[in-house]
C-alpha positions as a Markdown table, in Angstrom:
| # | Residue | x | y | z |
|---|---|---|---|---|
| 1 | Met | -74.8 | -1.3 | 26.2 |
| 2 | Val | -76.7 | 1.9 | 26.0 |
| 3 | Asp | -77.3 | 4.0 | 29.2 |
| 4 | His | -80.7 | 5.6 | 29.0 |
| 5 | Ala | -80.4 | 7.3 | 32.4 |
| 6 | Ala | -79.9 | 10.8 | 30.9 |
| 7 | Gln | -83.0 | 10.6 | 28.7 |
| 8 | Asp | -86.2 | 12.2 | 30.0 |
| 9 | Leu | -88.6 | 9.4 | 29.4 |
| 10 | Ala | -92.0 | 9.6 | 30.9 |
| 11 | Tyr | -92.8 | 6.0 | 30.2 |
| 12 | Leu | -90.8 | 2.9 | 29.4 |
| 13 | Asp | -92.9 | 2.7 | 26.2 |
| 14 | Asp | -91.1 | 5.9 | 25.0 |
| 15 | Leu | -87.7 | 4.1 | 24.9 |
| 16 | Ser | -86.5 | 3.0 | 21.5 |
| 17 | His | -83.4 | 1.7 | 19.9 |
| 18 | Asp | -82.3 | 2.6 | 16.4 |
| 19 | Gly | -79.5 | 1.0 | 14.3 |
| 20 | Glu | -77.1 | 2.4 | 11.7 |
| 21 | Val | -78.8 | 4.6 | 9.2 |
| 22 | Ala | -78.6 | 4.0 | 5.4 |
| 23 | Thr | -79.7 | 6.8 | 3.0 |
| 24 | Leu | -79.7 | 7.4 | -0.7 |
| 25 | Pro | -78.3 | 10.8 | -1.6 |
| 26 | Val | -80.0 | 12.3 | -4.7 |
| 27 | Arg | -78.7 | 15.4 | -6.4 |
| 28 | Gln | -81.5 | 18.0 | -7.2 |
| 29 | Phe | -81.7 | 20.4 | -10.1 |
| 30 | Asp | -80.4 | 23.2 | -8.0 |
| 31 | Gly | -77.3 | 21.3 | -7.0 |
| 32 | Ser | -78.5 | 20.5 | -3.5 |
| 33 | Val | -78.6 | 16.9 | -2.3 |
| 34 | Glu | -81.7 | 15.3 | -0.9 |
| 35 | Gln | -81.5 | 12.3 | 1.4 |
| 36 | Ile | -84.2 | 9.8 | 0.5 |
| 37 | Leu | -85.1 | 6.3 | 1.5 |
| 38 | Thr | -83.6 | 6.7 | 5.0 |
| 39 | Thr | -83.6 | 3.3 | 6.5 |
| 40 | His | -82.6 | 1.7 | 9.8 |
| 41 | Leu | -83.5 | -1.0 | 12.3 |
| 42 | Thr | -85.8 | 0.1 | 15.0 |
| 43 | Gln | -87.1 | -1.5 | 18.2 |
| 44 | Trp | -89.4 | -0.3 | 20.9 |
| 45 | Pro | -88.5 | -2.9 | 23.5 |
| 46 | Phe | -91.3 | -2.0 | 26.0 |
| 47 | Ala | -94.0 | -1.6 | 23.4 |
| 48 | Asp | -96.7 | -4.3 | 23.0 |
| 49 | Asn | -94.7 | -6.8 | 20.9 |
| 50 | Gly | -91.2 | -5.2 | 21.1 |
| 51 | Glu | -90.3 | -6.7 | 17.7 |
| 52 | Ala | -87.5 | -5.1 | 15.7 |
| 53 | Tyr | -88.3 | -3.9 | 12.2 |
| 54 | Ile | -87.0 | -2.0 | 9.3 |
| 55 | Ser | -88.0 | 1.7 | 9.4 |
| 56 | Val | -88.2 | 3.6 | 6.1 |
| 57 | Asp | -88.6 | 7.3 | 5.7 |
| 58 | Ala | -89.1 | 7.5 | 1.9 |
| 59 | Asp | -88.9 | 11.3 | 1.4 |
| 60 | Gly | -87.1 | 12.8 | 4.3 |
| 61 | Ser | -90.3 | 14.0 | 6.0 |
| 62 | Gly | -89.6 | 12.1 | 9.2 |
| 63 | Glu | -92.7 | 9.9 | 8.6 |
| 64 | Cys | -91.6 | 6.3 | 8.6 |
| 65 | Asn | -93.2 | 3.0 | 7.6 |
| 66 | Ala | -92.4 | -0.2 | 9.4 |
| 67 | Tyr | -91.5 | -3.3 | 7.5 |
| 68 | His | -91.5 | -6.5 | 9.5 |
| 69 | Gly | -89.8 | -9.7 | 8.4 |
| 70 | Ala | -90.7 | -10.8 | 4.9 |
| 71 | Ala | -92.1 | -7.3 | 4.1 |
| 72 | Gly | -88.7 | -5.8 | 4.6 |
| 73 | Leu | -87.2 | -8.3 | 2.2 |
| 74 | Ala | -89.9 | -7.7 | -0.3 |
| 75 | Phe | -89.2 | -3.9 | -0.1 |
| 76 | Ala | -85.5 | -4.6 | -0.7 |
| 77 | Asp | -86.4 | -6.7 | -3.7 |
| 78 | Gln | -88.5 | -3.8 | -5.1 |
| 79 | Leu | -85.5 | -1.5 | -4.7 |
| 80 | Val | -83.3 | -4.0 | -6.6 |
| 81 | Ala | -85.9 | -4.2 | -9.4 |
| 82 | His | -86.1 | -0.4 | -9.6 |
| 83 | Ala | -82.3 | -0.1 | -9.8 |
| 84 | Glu | -82.4 | -2.6 | -12.7 |
| 85 | Arg | -85.0 | -0.5 | -14.5 |
| 86 | Ile | -82.8 | 2.6 | -14.1 |
| 87 | Arg | -79.8 | 0.6 | -15.5 |
| 88 | Arg | -81.9 | -0.3 | -18.6 |
| 89 | Leu | -82.8 | 3.3 | -19.1 |
| 90 | Val | -79.1 | 4.4 | -18.8 |
| 91 | His | -78.1 | 1.7 | -21.4 |
| 92 | Val | -80.6 | 3.2 | -23.9 |
| 93 | Leu | -78.5 | 6.4 | -23.7 |
| 94 | Asn | -75.2 | 4.7 | -24.4 |
């Protein structure tokens, strides 16, 4: 159970719950590591529908897209297909 008493919320609609974060670390040309495809479950329980969804920040900008239900699964399937294309490229090198 989460205690929200310490949060300074003007309205109940401002209350949100976020789940465990999953990110994909990608090494850059300068040696730094960029975190991309930051994904977690999100719910705004007092919003209009209060439905939980997958929140995806593609580029680390903080701007997220919401994927509900089947759209979240379709997004995951696209990631798997992309990984398979990368594997095929790597096999060309070997």
